[in-house]
C-alpha positions in Angstrom: 110.0 100.8 140.5 111.0 99.7 137.0 110.6 102.3 134.3 107.9 101.6 131.8 109.1 100.7 128.3 109.4 103.6 126.0 106.2 104.0 123.9 108.0 104.3 120.5 109.3 100.8 120.8 106.0 99.0 121.2 104.9 96.5 118.7 102.5 93.6 118.3 105.0 91.6 116.3 108.6 90.4 116.7 111.0 92.2 119.1 114.0 90.8 117.3 114.9 94.2 115.9 114.4 96.1 119.2 118.1 96.9 119.5 118.1 98.4 116.0 115.0 100.3 116.8 116.6 101.8 119.9 119.8 102.6 118.0 117.9 104.5 115.2 115.3 106.0 117.5 112.5 104.8 115.2 109.4 103.0 116.6 109.8 99.2 116.5 106.6 98.7 114.5 108.0 100.9 111.7 111.4 99.1 111.8 109.6 95.7 111.5 107.6 97.0 108.6 110.6 98.3 106.7 112.7 95.2 107.4 109.9 92.9 106.1 109.6 95.0 102.9 113.3 95.1 102.3 113.5 91.3 102.8 110.5 90.9 100.5 112.4 92.9 97.9 115.3 90.5 98.1 112.9 87.5 98.1 111.2 89.0 95.0 114.4 89.2 93.0 115.1 85.5 94.0 111.6 84.6 93.2 111.8 86.0 89.7 115.2 84.5 88.9 115.1 81.0 90.5 111.3 80.4 90.7 110.4 81.8 87.3 107.7 80.0 85.4 110.4 78.3 83.3 112.0 76.9 86.5 109.1 76.1 88.7 105.5 75.1 88.4 102.5 77.3 89.3 101.9 75.2 92.4 105.4 75.9 93.7 105.2 79.6 93.0 101.8 79.9 94.7 103.1 77.9 97.7 106.3 80.0 98.1 104.5 83.3 97.8 101.9 82.2 100.3 104.2 80.8 103.0 106.5 83.8 102.9 103.5 86.2 103.1 102.2 84.3 106.2 105.6 84.6 107.8 105.9 88.3 107.2 102.4 88.9 108.6 103.3 86.9 111.8 106.7 88.7 112.1 105.1 92.2 111.9 101.9 91.6 113.8 102.2 88.5 115.9 99.0 87.0 117.2 97.0 89.9 115.6 97.8 88.4 112.2 95.2 85.8 113.1 92.5 88.4 112.2 93.8 88.4 108.6 93.8 84.6 108.4 90.4 84.2 110.0 88.8 86.6 107.5 90.6 84.9 104.6 89.2 81.5 105.6 85.7 82.8 106.3 85.7 84.4 102.9 86.9 81.2 101.2 84.0 79.4 102.8 81.6 81.9 101.3 83.4 81.7 97.9 82.7 78.0 97.8 79.4 77.6 99.6 77.4 80.7 98.7 75.2 80.8 95.6 76.7 82.6 92.7 73.8 85.2 92.8 74.8 86.2 96.4 78.5 85.5 96.5 79.4 89.1 96.1 76.9 90.4 98.6 77.9 87.9 101.3 81.6 88.4 100.7 81.2 92.2 100.8 79.1 92.2 104.0 81.4 89.7 105.9 84.7 91.4 104.8 83.6 95.0 105.5 81.8 93.9 108.7 84.9 92.0 110.1 87.2 94.9 109.1 84.9 97.3 111.0 84.9 95.2 114.1 88.7 95.1 113.9 88.8 98.9 113.5 86.7 99.2 116.6 89.0 96.9 118.6 92.0 98.8 117.2 90.6 102.0 118.6 90.1 100.4 122.0 93.5 98.7 122.1 95.8 101.3 120.4 93.7 104.4 121.0 94.5 107.3 118.6 97.5 106.1 116.7 99.9 104.6 119.3 101.1 102.1 116.6 101.6 103.6 113.1 101.7 100.1 111.4 99.4 97.5 112.8 97.3 94.5 111.5 94.5 96.8 110.3 96.6 97.9 107.2 97.0 94.4 105.7 93.4 93.6 106.7 92.3 96.5 104.7 94.2 95.3 101.6 92.8 91.7 102.1 89.3 93.2 102.3 89.8 94.9 98.9 91.0 91.7 97.3 88.2 89.6 98.8 85.5 91.9 97.6 87.2 92.5 94.2 87.4 88.7 93.5 83.9 88.1 94.7 82.4 90.7 92.4 84.6 89.4 89.5 83.5 85.8 90.1 79.9 87.0 90.2 80.4 88.8 86.9 82.0 85.9 85.2 79.6 83.1 86.3 76.4 84.8 87.5 75.8 87.5 84.9 75.2 87.7 81.2 78.0 89.0 79.1 75.8 91.7 77.6 75.0 93.1 81.0 78.7 93.8 81.8 80.7 96.9 81.1 83.8 96.5 78.9 86.0 96.6 82.0 83.8 94.1 84.0 83.9 91.7 81.0 87.7 91.9 80.8 88.2 91.2 84.5 85.4 88.7 84.9 86.6 85.4 86.5 85.0 82.3 84.9 85.6 79.8 87.7 86.0 79.7 91.5 89.6 79.6 92.6 91.2 76.7 94.4 92.3 77.1 98.0 96.0 77.5 97.1 95.2 80.1 94.4 92.9 81.9 96.8 95.5 82.0 99.6 98.3 83.0 97.2 96.2 85.9 95.8 95.3 87.2 99.2 98.5 86.5 101.3 101.4 86.6 98.9 104.6 88.1 100.3 104.7 90.9 97.6 101.5 92.6 98.9 100.7 91.2 102.3 102.3 94.1 104.2 101.5 97.2 102.1 99.5 96.0 99.1 98.5 97.1 96.6 95.3 95.4 95.6 95.5 93.8 92.1 93.0 92.0 89.9 92.8 88.2 90.3 93.2 87.5 86.6 96.4 89.6 86.4 97.9 87.8 89.4 97.1 84.3 88.1 98.6 85.3 84.7 101.8 86.5 86.6 102.1 83.2 88.5 101.6 81.1 85.4 104.1 83.2 83.4 101.5 84.8 81.0 101.4 88.2 82.5 104.0 90.1 80.4 103.0 88.5 77.1 99.4 89.1 77.8 100.0 92.8 78.3 102.3 93.0 75.2 99.6 91.4 73.1 97.2 94.2 74.1 99.4 96.7 72.1 100.8 96.4 68.6 104.4 95.9 69.8 105.7 95.6 66.2 104.8 99.2 65.6 106.8 100.1 68.7 110.0 99.1 66.9 110.3 95.5 68.0 110.8 92.7 65.4 110.0 89.9 67.9 108.1 89.6 71.2 110.4 91.4 73.7 111.2 90.2 77.2 111.2 93.4 79.4 113.3 93.5 82.6 111.9 95.3 85.7 115.4 96.2 86.9 115.4 99.8 85.7 111.8 100.4 87.0 112.8 98.9 90.4 116.0 101.1 90.7 114.0 104.2 89.8 111.3 103.5 92.4 113.9 102.7 95.1 115.5 106.1 94.5 112.0 107.7 95.1 111.7 105.5 98.2 115.0 106.6 99.6 114.2 110.3 99.1 110.7 109.9 100.6 112.2 108.2 103.6 114.7 111.0 104.2 111.9 113.6 103.8 109.7 111.7 106.2 112.4 111.4 108.9 113.2 115.1 108.7 110.0 117.0 107.7 107.4 115.1 109.8 109.2 115.8 113.1 109.9 119.4 112.1 106.3 120.2 111.2 104.0 118.4 113.6 100.4 118.4 112.5 99.1 119.1 116.1 100.6 122.6 115.9 97.6 123.7 113.7 95.4 123.5 116.7 97.8 124.9 119.2 96.2 127.8 121.1 99.2 130.1 120.8 99.5 129.4 117.1 95.7 130.1 116.5 95.6 133.3 118.6 98.9 134.9 117.5 99.2 134.1 113.8 97.4 135.6 110.8 95.0 133.6 108.6 97.5 133.5 105.8 100.3 132.2 108.1 98.0 129.5 109.4 97.0 128.6 105.8 100.6 128.4 104.7 101.6 126.2 107.7 98.6 123.9 106.9 100.0 123.5 103.4 103.5 122.7 104.7 102.1 120.2 107.3 100.2 118.4 104.6 103.2 118.3 102.4 105.3 116.9 105.3 102.8 114.1 105.9 102.9 112.8 102.3 106.5 111.2 102.2 105.5 108.3 104.4 102.8 107.3 101.9 105.2 107.9 99.0 107.7 105.7 100.8 105.4 102.8 101.6 103.5 102.7 98.4 106.5 103.1 96.1 108.5 100.4 98.0 105.5 98.1 97.7 105.3 98.7 94.0 109.1 98.1 93.7 108.7 94.7 95.5 106.1 93.5 93.1 108.1 94.7 90.1 111.2 92.9 91.4 109.2 89.7 91.4 108.3 90.4 87.7 104.7 91.6 88.5 103.3 94.9 87.4 104.2 95.1 83.7 101.6 97.2 81.9 102.6 97.2 78.2 104.3 99.8 76.1 103.8 103.6 76.2 103.5 105.9 73.2 107.3 106.3 73.1 108.0 102.6 73.0 109.1 102.4 76.6 108.1 99.5 78.8 105.6 100.4 81.5 105.8 98.9 85.0 102.9 100.9 86.5 100.1 98.3 86.6 100.2 98.3 90.4 101.4 101.8 91.0 99.5 103.5 93.8 100.4 107.1 93.0 101.7 109.5 90.4 103.7 112.1 92.4 104.0 114.7 89.6 100.3 114.6 88.8 99.5 114.9 92.5 101.7 117.9 93.1 100.5 119.7 89.9 96.8 118.7 90.1 94.5 121.5 89.0 91.3 119.8 90.1 90.1 117.8 93.1 89.2 114.9 90.7 92.7 114.8 89.2 94.3 114.8 92.7 92.2 111.9 93.8 92.8 109.9 90.6 96.5 110.0 91.2 96.5 109.4 95.0 96.1 105.8 96.2 95.3 104.7 92.7 94.5 101.1 93.4 92.1 101.9 96.2 90.4 104.4 93.9 90.1 101.6 91.3 88.7 99.3 93.9 86.1 101.8 95.0 85.1 102.4 91.4 84.7 98.7 90.6 82.8 97.6 93.7 80.8 100.7 94.5 80.7 103.6 92.0 80.0 101.5 88.9 77.4 99.4 90.7 75.7 102.0 93.0 71.9 102.2 92.3 71.9 105.9 93.3 74.2 108.8 94.4 77.4 106.9 93.4 79.7 109.7 94.5 78.3 110.0 98.0 78.2 106.2 98.5 81.7 105.8 97.3 83.0 108.4 99.7 81.1 106.8 102.6 82.5 103.3 101.7 86.0 104.8 101.6 85.5 106.3 105.1 84.1 103.0 106.4 87.1 101.1 104.9 89.6 103.4 106.5 88.2 102.9 110.0 86.0 104.4 112.6 88.1 107.4 113.7 85.8 110.4 113.5 88.4 112.4 111.5 88.0 110.0 108.6 84.3 110.8 108.3 84.9 114.5 108.5 87.4 114.2 105.7 85.3 112.0 103.4 82.0 113.8 104.0 83.8 117.1 103.3 85.2 115.4 100.2 81.7 114.8 98.8 80.9 118.5 99.0 84.3 119.5 97.6 84.0 117.1 94.7 80.5 118.3 93.8 81.4 121.9 94.1 84.6 121.5 92.0 82.6 119.7 89.3 80.0 122.4 89.1 82.6 125.2 89.0 84.6 123.4 86.3 81.6 122.8 84.1 80.3 126.3 84.4 83.5 128.4 84.4 86.4 126.6 82.6 85.2 127.2 79.1 85.6 131.0 79.6 89.4 130.6 80.0 90.1 128.4 77.0 89.9 131.2 74.4 93.6 132.1 74.8 96.8 130.6 76.2 97.4 133.4 78.8 93.9 132.9 80.2 94.4 129.2 80.3 97.6 129.6 82.3 95.9 132.0 84.8 93.1 129.4 85.2 95.6 126.6 85.8 97.5 128.6 88.4 94.3 129.6 90.3 92.8 126.1 90.1 96.1 124.5 91.2 96.3 126.8 94.3 92.6 126.3 95.2 93.0 122.5 94.7 96.0 122.2 96.9 94.5 124.3 99.7 91.1 122.5 99.4 93.0 119.2 99.8 94.8 120.6 102.9 91.6 121.6 104.5 89.9 118.3 103.7 92.6 116.0 104.9 93.4 117.8 108.1 90.8 115.8 110.1 92.1 112.6 108.6 95.4 113.3 110.4 93.9 114.7 113.6 91.6 111.7 113.9 89.6 112.7 117.0 86.4 114.9 117.2 87.7 117.6 119.6 90.8 118.6 117.6 88.9 118.4 114.3 86.1 120.7 115.6 88.8 123.0 117.0 90.4 123.1 113.6 87.2 123.9 111.9 86.2 126.6 114.4 89.5 128.4 114.5 88.9 130.6 111.5 85.3 131.5 112.5 86.4 132.2 116.1 89.3 134.3 115.0 87.3 136.4 112.6 84.6 136.9 115.2 87.2 138.1 117.8 88.6 140.5 115.2 85.2 141.9 114.4 84.5 142.3 118.1 87.8 144.0 118.7 87.1 146.5 115.8 83.7 147.2 117.2 85.1 148.0 120.6 87.8 150.2 119.0 85.2 152.4 117.4 
């Protein structure tokens, strides 16, 4: 009887790199993902140099970005990439046929509804995480872009200027996009695999060659020491982000295997280790799970920058900023002294999307509705809902404590330092506790994780009672 193929080498996409996957001992779906992103990085440099706005028309740049994006999606996800293309075309139909007063509602309902159906099929097909990179990831990014653009078109055409916030007015789109513009925005090779979501006006300005100058005109660049309009290069930013990517990859390949998350619900670990030891291991496990996100998001940011996209003006020191599309700020994450600050610096573009399509527009309970939408967007694994529903309580509790206690510690520098240390520790542990179900995914291990402290304390009290 022939031996079944090894699980780590399964993929829904191309098997061309199977020998490399076997040689490295890395799942084929992950190898395909990294290969596509590295090729996208090279294509991005070529795109910026040889298909710059001075060398090629907007139509050519749109077409190249779209065709390469479609190829990457098919290479990584095979026939499952059809789900991405089906949703894109359905949404384009809504963009052109729906009334402007309902375009955002219909687009939101169809995109989130289709994504949810795909999440359900993913659970049935792949069960609990057999494939770490599958078609649902790009579909989630496409869903963000579809809904972002729909709301911005509604703001630009269907609402009065005085009814918009300053940000909504700045991002409002005054006309419906053409098919090529729509496909390019949603499927371009810089973001099709790992995102991030960007605003339509920024993307069109990039394709048309107005992106950098538009951002420079938002600041007084003459006061920054420049005597003429500068032409910033992304090379330094890309090199820096690639260094972070390499370190993150090495940490992922070493730490993740050394500290498996499933050990936090191991019976022997629960029964024979102290509460503080379990808490410490939970922190280590959470830290070990971060590098894969640091790797994927930073590499995606570098790809966009290499193409010349992502410029964000000049900072207070006169340095060029290439963080328009950055999805995280590692230093602010690791030093966060509040749950709010942590969330603001983790998956930044998704947080911005949630704010623009939900929090700023929610008729009531914006915090709760935003967390619920975030859970629905992530998928249907029960662990996601445990995490985000817990996040609601943690956010409200942290906000109340900060408003009622922080001012007592601002009278002197030593008190402020003590407050920062305590809040840093509490924030990091609160995050660990909150995200554990997100990694565990299923109901049974999540409940076991939640119950372990209660059960252990109950056993200790029972033991002490018997002793006396």
